[in-house]
C-alpha positions in Angstrom: -41.0 -48.8 29.7 -37.3 -49.2 28.1 -38.5 -48.5 24.5 -40.4 -45.3 25.6 -37.1 -44.3 27.3 -34.9 -44.8 24.2 -37.7 -43.1 22.0 -37.5 -40.2 24.2 -33.9 -39.8 24.3 -33.6 -40.5 20.7 -36.0 -37.5 20.1 -33.8 -35.6 22.3 -30.6 -36.1 20.8 -32.2 -35.6 17.3 -33.5 -32.1 18.5 -30.0 -31.3 20.2 -28.3 -32.3 16.6 -30.9 -29.9 14.6 -30.4 -27.2 17.0 -26.4 -27.4 17.1 -26.2 -27.7 13.0 -28.7 -24.7 12.6 -26.6 -22.3 15.0 -23.5 -23.3 13.5 -25.0 -22.6 9.9 -26.4 -19.3 11.2 -22.8 -18.4 12.3 -21.2 -19.3 8.7 -23.8 -17.7 6.9 -23.4 -14.5 9.4 -19.5 -14.5 8.8 -19.9 -15.0 4.9 -22.5 -12.0 4.8 -19.9 -9.9 7.0 -17.3 -10.7 4.8 -19.2 -9.6 1.6 -20.3 -6.6 2.9 -17.4 -5.2 5.0 -14.4 -6.6 3.2 -11.9 -3.8 2.1 -9.1 -5.2 -0.1 -5.6 -4.1 0.3 -3.7 -1.8 -2.3 -0.1 -1.0 -3.0 0.5 2.9 -2.4 2.0 4.3 -5.6 4.6 6.9 -5.8 3.4 10.4 -6.4 6.7 12.2 -5.5 7.7 15.0 -8.0 4.1 14.8 -9.3 2.2 18.1 -9.7 -0.4 18.1 -7.0 -3.5 17.4 -9.5 -1.8 14.5 -11.1 -0.7 13.0 -8.1 -4.5 13.1 -6.7 -5.9 11.5 -9.8 -3.2 8.6 -9.7 -4.2 7.9 -5.7 -7.5 8.0 -6.8 -7.2 5.8 -9.6 -5.8 3.6 -6.8 -8.6 3.6 -4.5 -6.9 6.1 -2.2 -7.7 9.6 -0.7 -4.9 12.4 -0.6 -4.7 14.8 2.4 -2.5 17.7 1.8 -0.3 18.6 4.9 1.6 21.7 5.4 0.2 23.2 2.5 2.3 26.5 1.3 0.3 29.5 0.4 0.4 30.3 -3.3 -0.5 32.5 -6.0 -3.0 31.5 -9.3 -0.9 29.8 -11.6 1.4 28.5 -9.2 2.3 24.7 -9.6 2.6 22.5 -6.6 4.6 19.3 -6.7 4.7 16.6 -4.2 7.9 16.5 -2.1 7.0 13.6 0.6 4.4 11.4 1.0 3.0 9.0 3.8 2.7 5.8 3.8 6.0 5.5 1.6 5.7 3.9 -2.1 5.0 0.2 -2.3 3.4 0.2 1.2 0.3 -2.4 1.3 -2.8 -0.5 2.9 -6.6 -1.2 2.6 -8.4 0.6 -0.2 -9.9 3.9 0.7 -7.4 5.0 3.2 -5.7 8.5 3.3 -2.3 9.2 1.8 -0.7 12.1 3.3 1.4 14.6 0.9 3.7 17.4 1.3 3.9 19.8 -1.4 5.9 22.9 -2.5 5.7 25.3 -5.5 8.5 24.0 -7.5 10.2 20.5 -8.2 13.5 20.7 -6.5 15.5 19.2 -9.2 18.8 18.2 -7.8 16.8 16.0 -4.8 16.7 12.4 -5.3 13.4 11.1 -5.8 11.7 8.5 -3.4 11.9 5.1 -5.5 11.6 2.9 -2.4 9.0 0.3 -3.0 9.2 0.6 -6.8 10.2 -1.9 -9.2 13.9 -1.7 -10.5 12.5 -1.1 -13.8 9.9 1.9 -12.8 13.0 3.2 -10.5 15.5 3.2 -13.4 12.9 5.2 -15.8 12.1 7.9 -13.2 15.9 8.3 -12.5 16.9 8.6 -16.2 14.1 11.0 -16.6 15.8 13.2 -13.7 19.4 12.5 -15.4 20.0 10.0 -12.4 21.1 6.4 -12.9 21.7 3.3 -10.5 25.1 3.2 -8.5 25.8 0.1 -6.4 22.9 -2.7 -6.2 22.5 -4.9 -3.4 19.8 -7.8 -2.9 18.5 -8.9 0.5 14.9 -10.9 1.8 12.4 -8.3 2.9 9.5 -9.1 5.4 7.0 -7.4 3.2 8.2 -6.1 -0.4 7.9 -8.9 -3.1 10.8 -9.6 -5.5 12.4 -7.1 -7.6 10.8 -3.7 -5.4 13.5 -1.3 -3.8 13.8 -1.7 -0.1 16.1 1.2 0.4 18.2 3.6 -1.5 21.2 6.0 -1.0 21.0 9.1 -1.1 17.7 9.1 0.9 14.7 10.5 -0.7 15.0 14.2 -0.8 18.7 14.5 -0.2 20.9 16.5 -2.8 22.5 13.9 -5.1 26.0 13.6 -5.6 28.0 14.6 -8.7 28.0 11.6 -10.4 24.0 11.3 -10.2 24.1 7.6 -9.1 21.7 6.5 -6.6 22.7 3.2 -4.6 19.7 0.8 -3.9 18.9 -2.4 -1.9 16.4 -4.6 -3.9 14.2 -7.4 -2.5 14.7 -10.8 -3.5 11.3 -11.7 -2.5 9.5 -12.2 1.0 11.0 -14.6 3.9 
């Protein structure tokens, strides 16, 4: 009698363990399937400021992002449109296949400071030199989102007129905190 009870209990426990392991494995496989099918990687938003609209769209497309033109002006055939604002700002990390909103104008505004936030110091220096500007004061700080060597802030701000000395002061990330 005791032996029958022991065998019955053992079978029940074995069946219970098999059910629990099966459910756990099924849940794990469902999780892996979900991650494989629906996982979307993050990308850093490139700067498309001061770019001609077609070039900006190509750069965003190559990064895996879409472009939406907001506040589009009326223009004649043959006019060139240049990006003067973008959202999210350069260097921001977002999911692939998201949309970057850009504002365009008919011409480049040559005395306006480009947005160098999110760029590396080398990228920013090259862009500023191309426009005839240079770095002024450089300060460093830890940042919660931008990795080491990326620009956190600038003065004058993007789109503002640059001073007579042609210098842009920057705050550079020392790394994540």
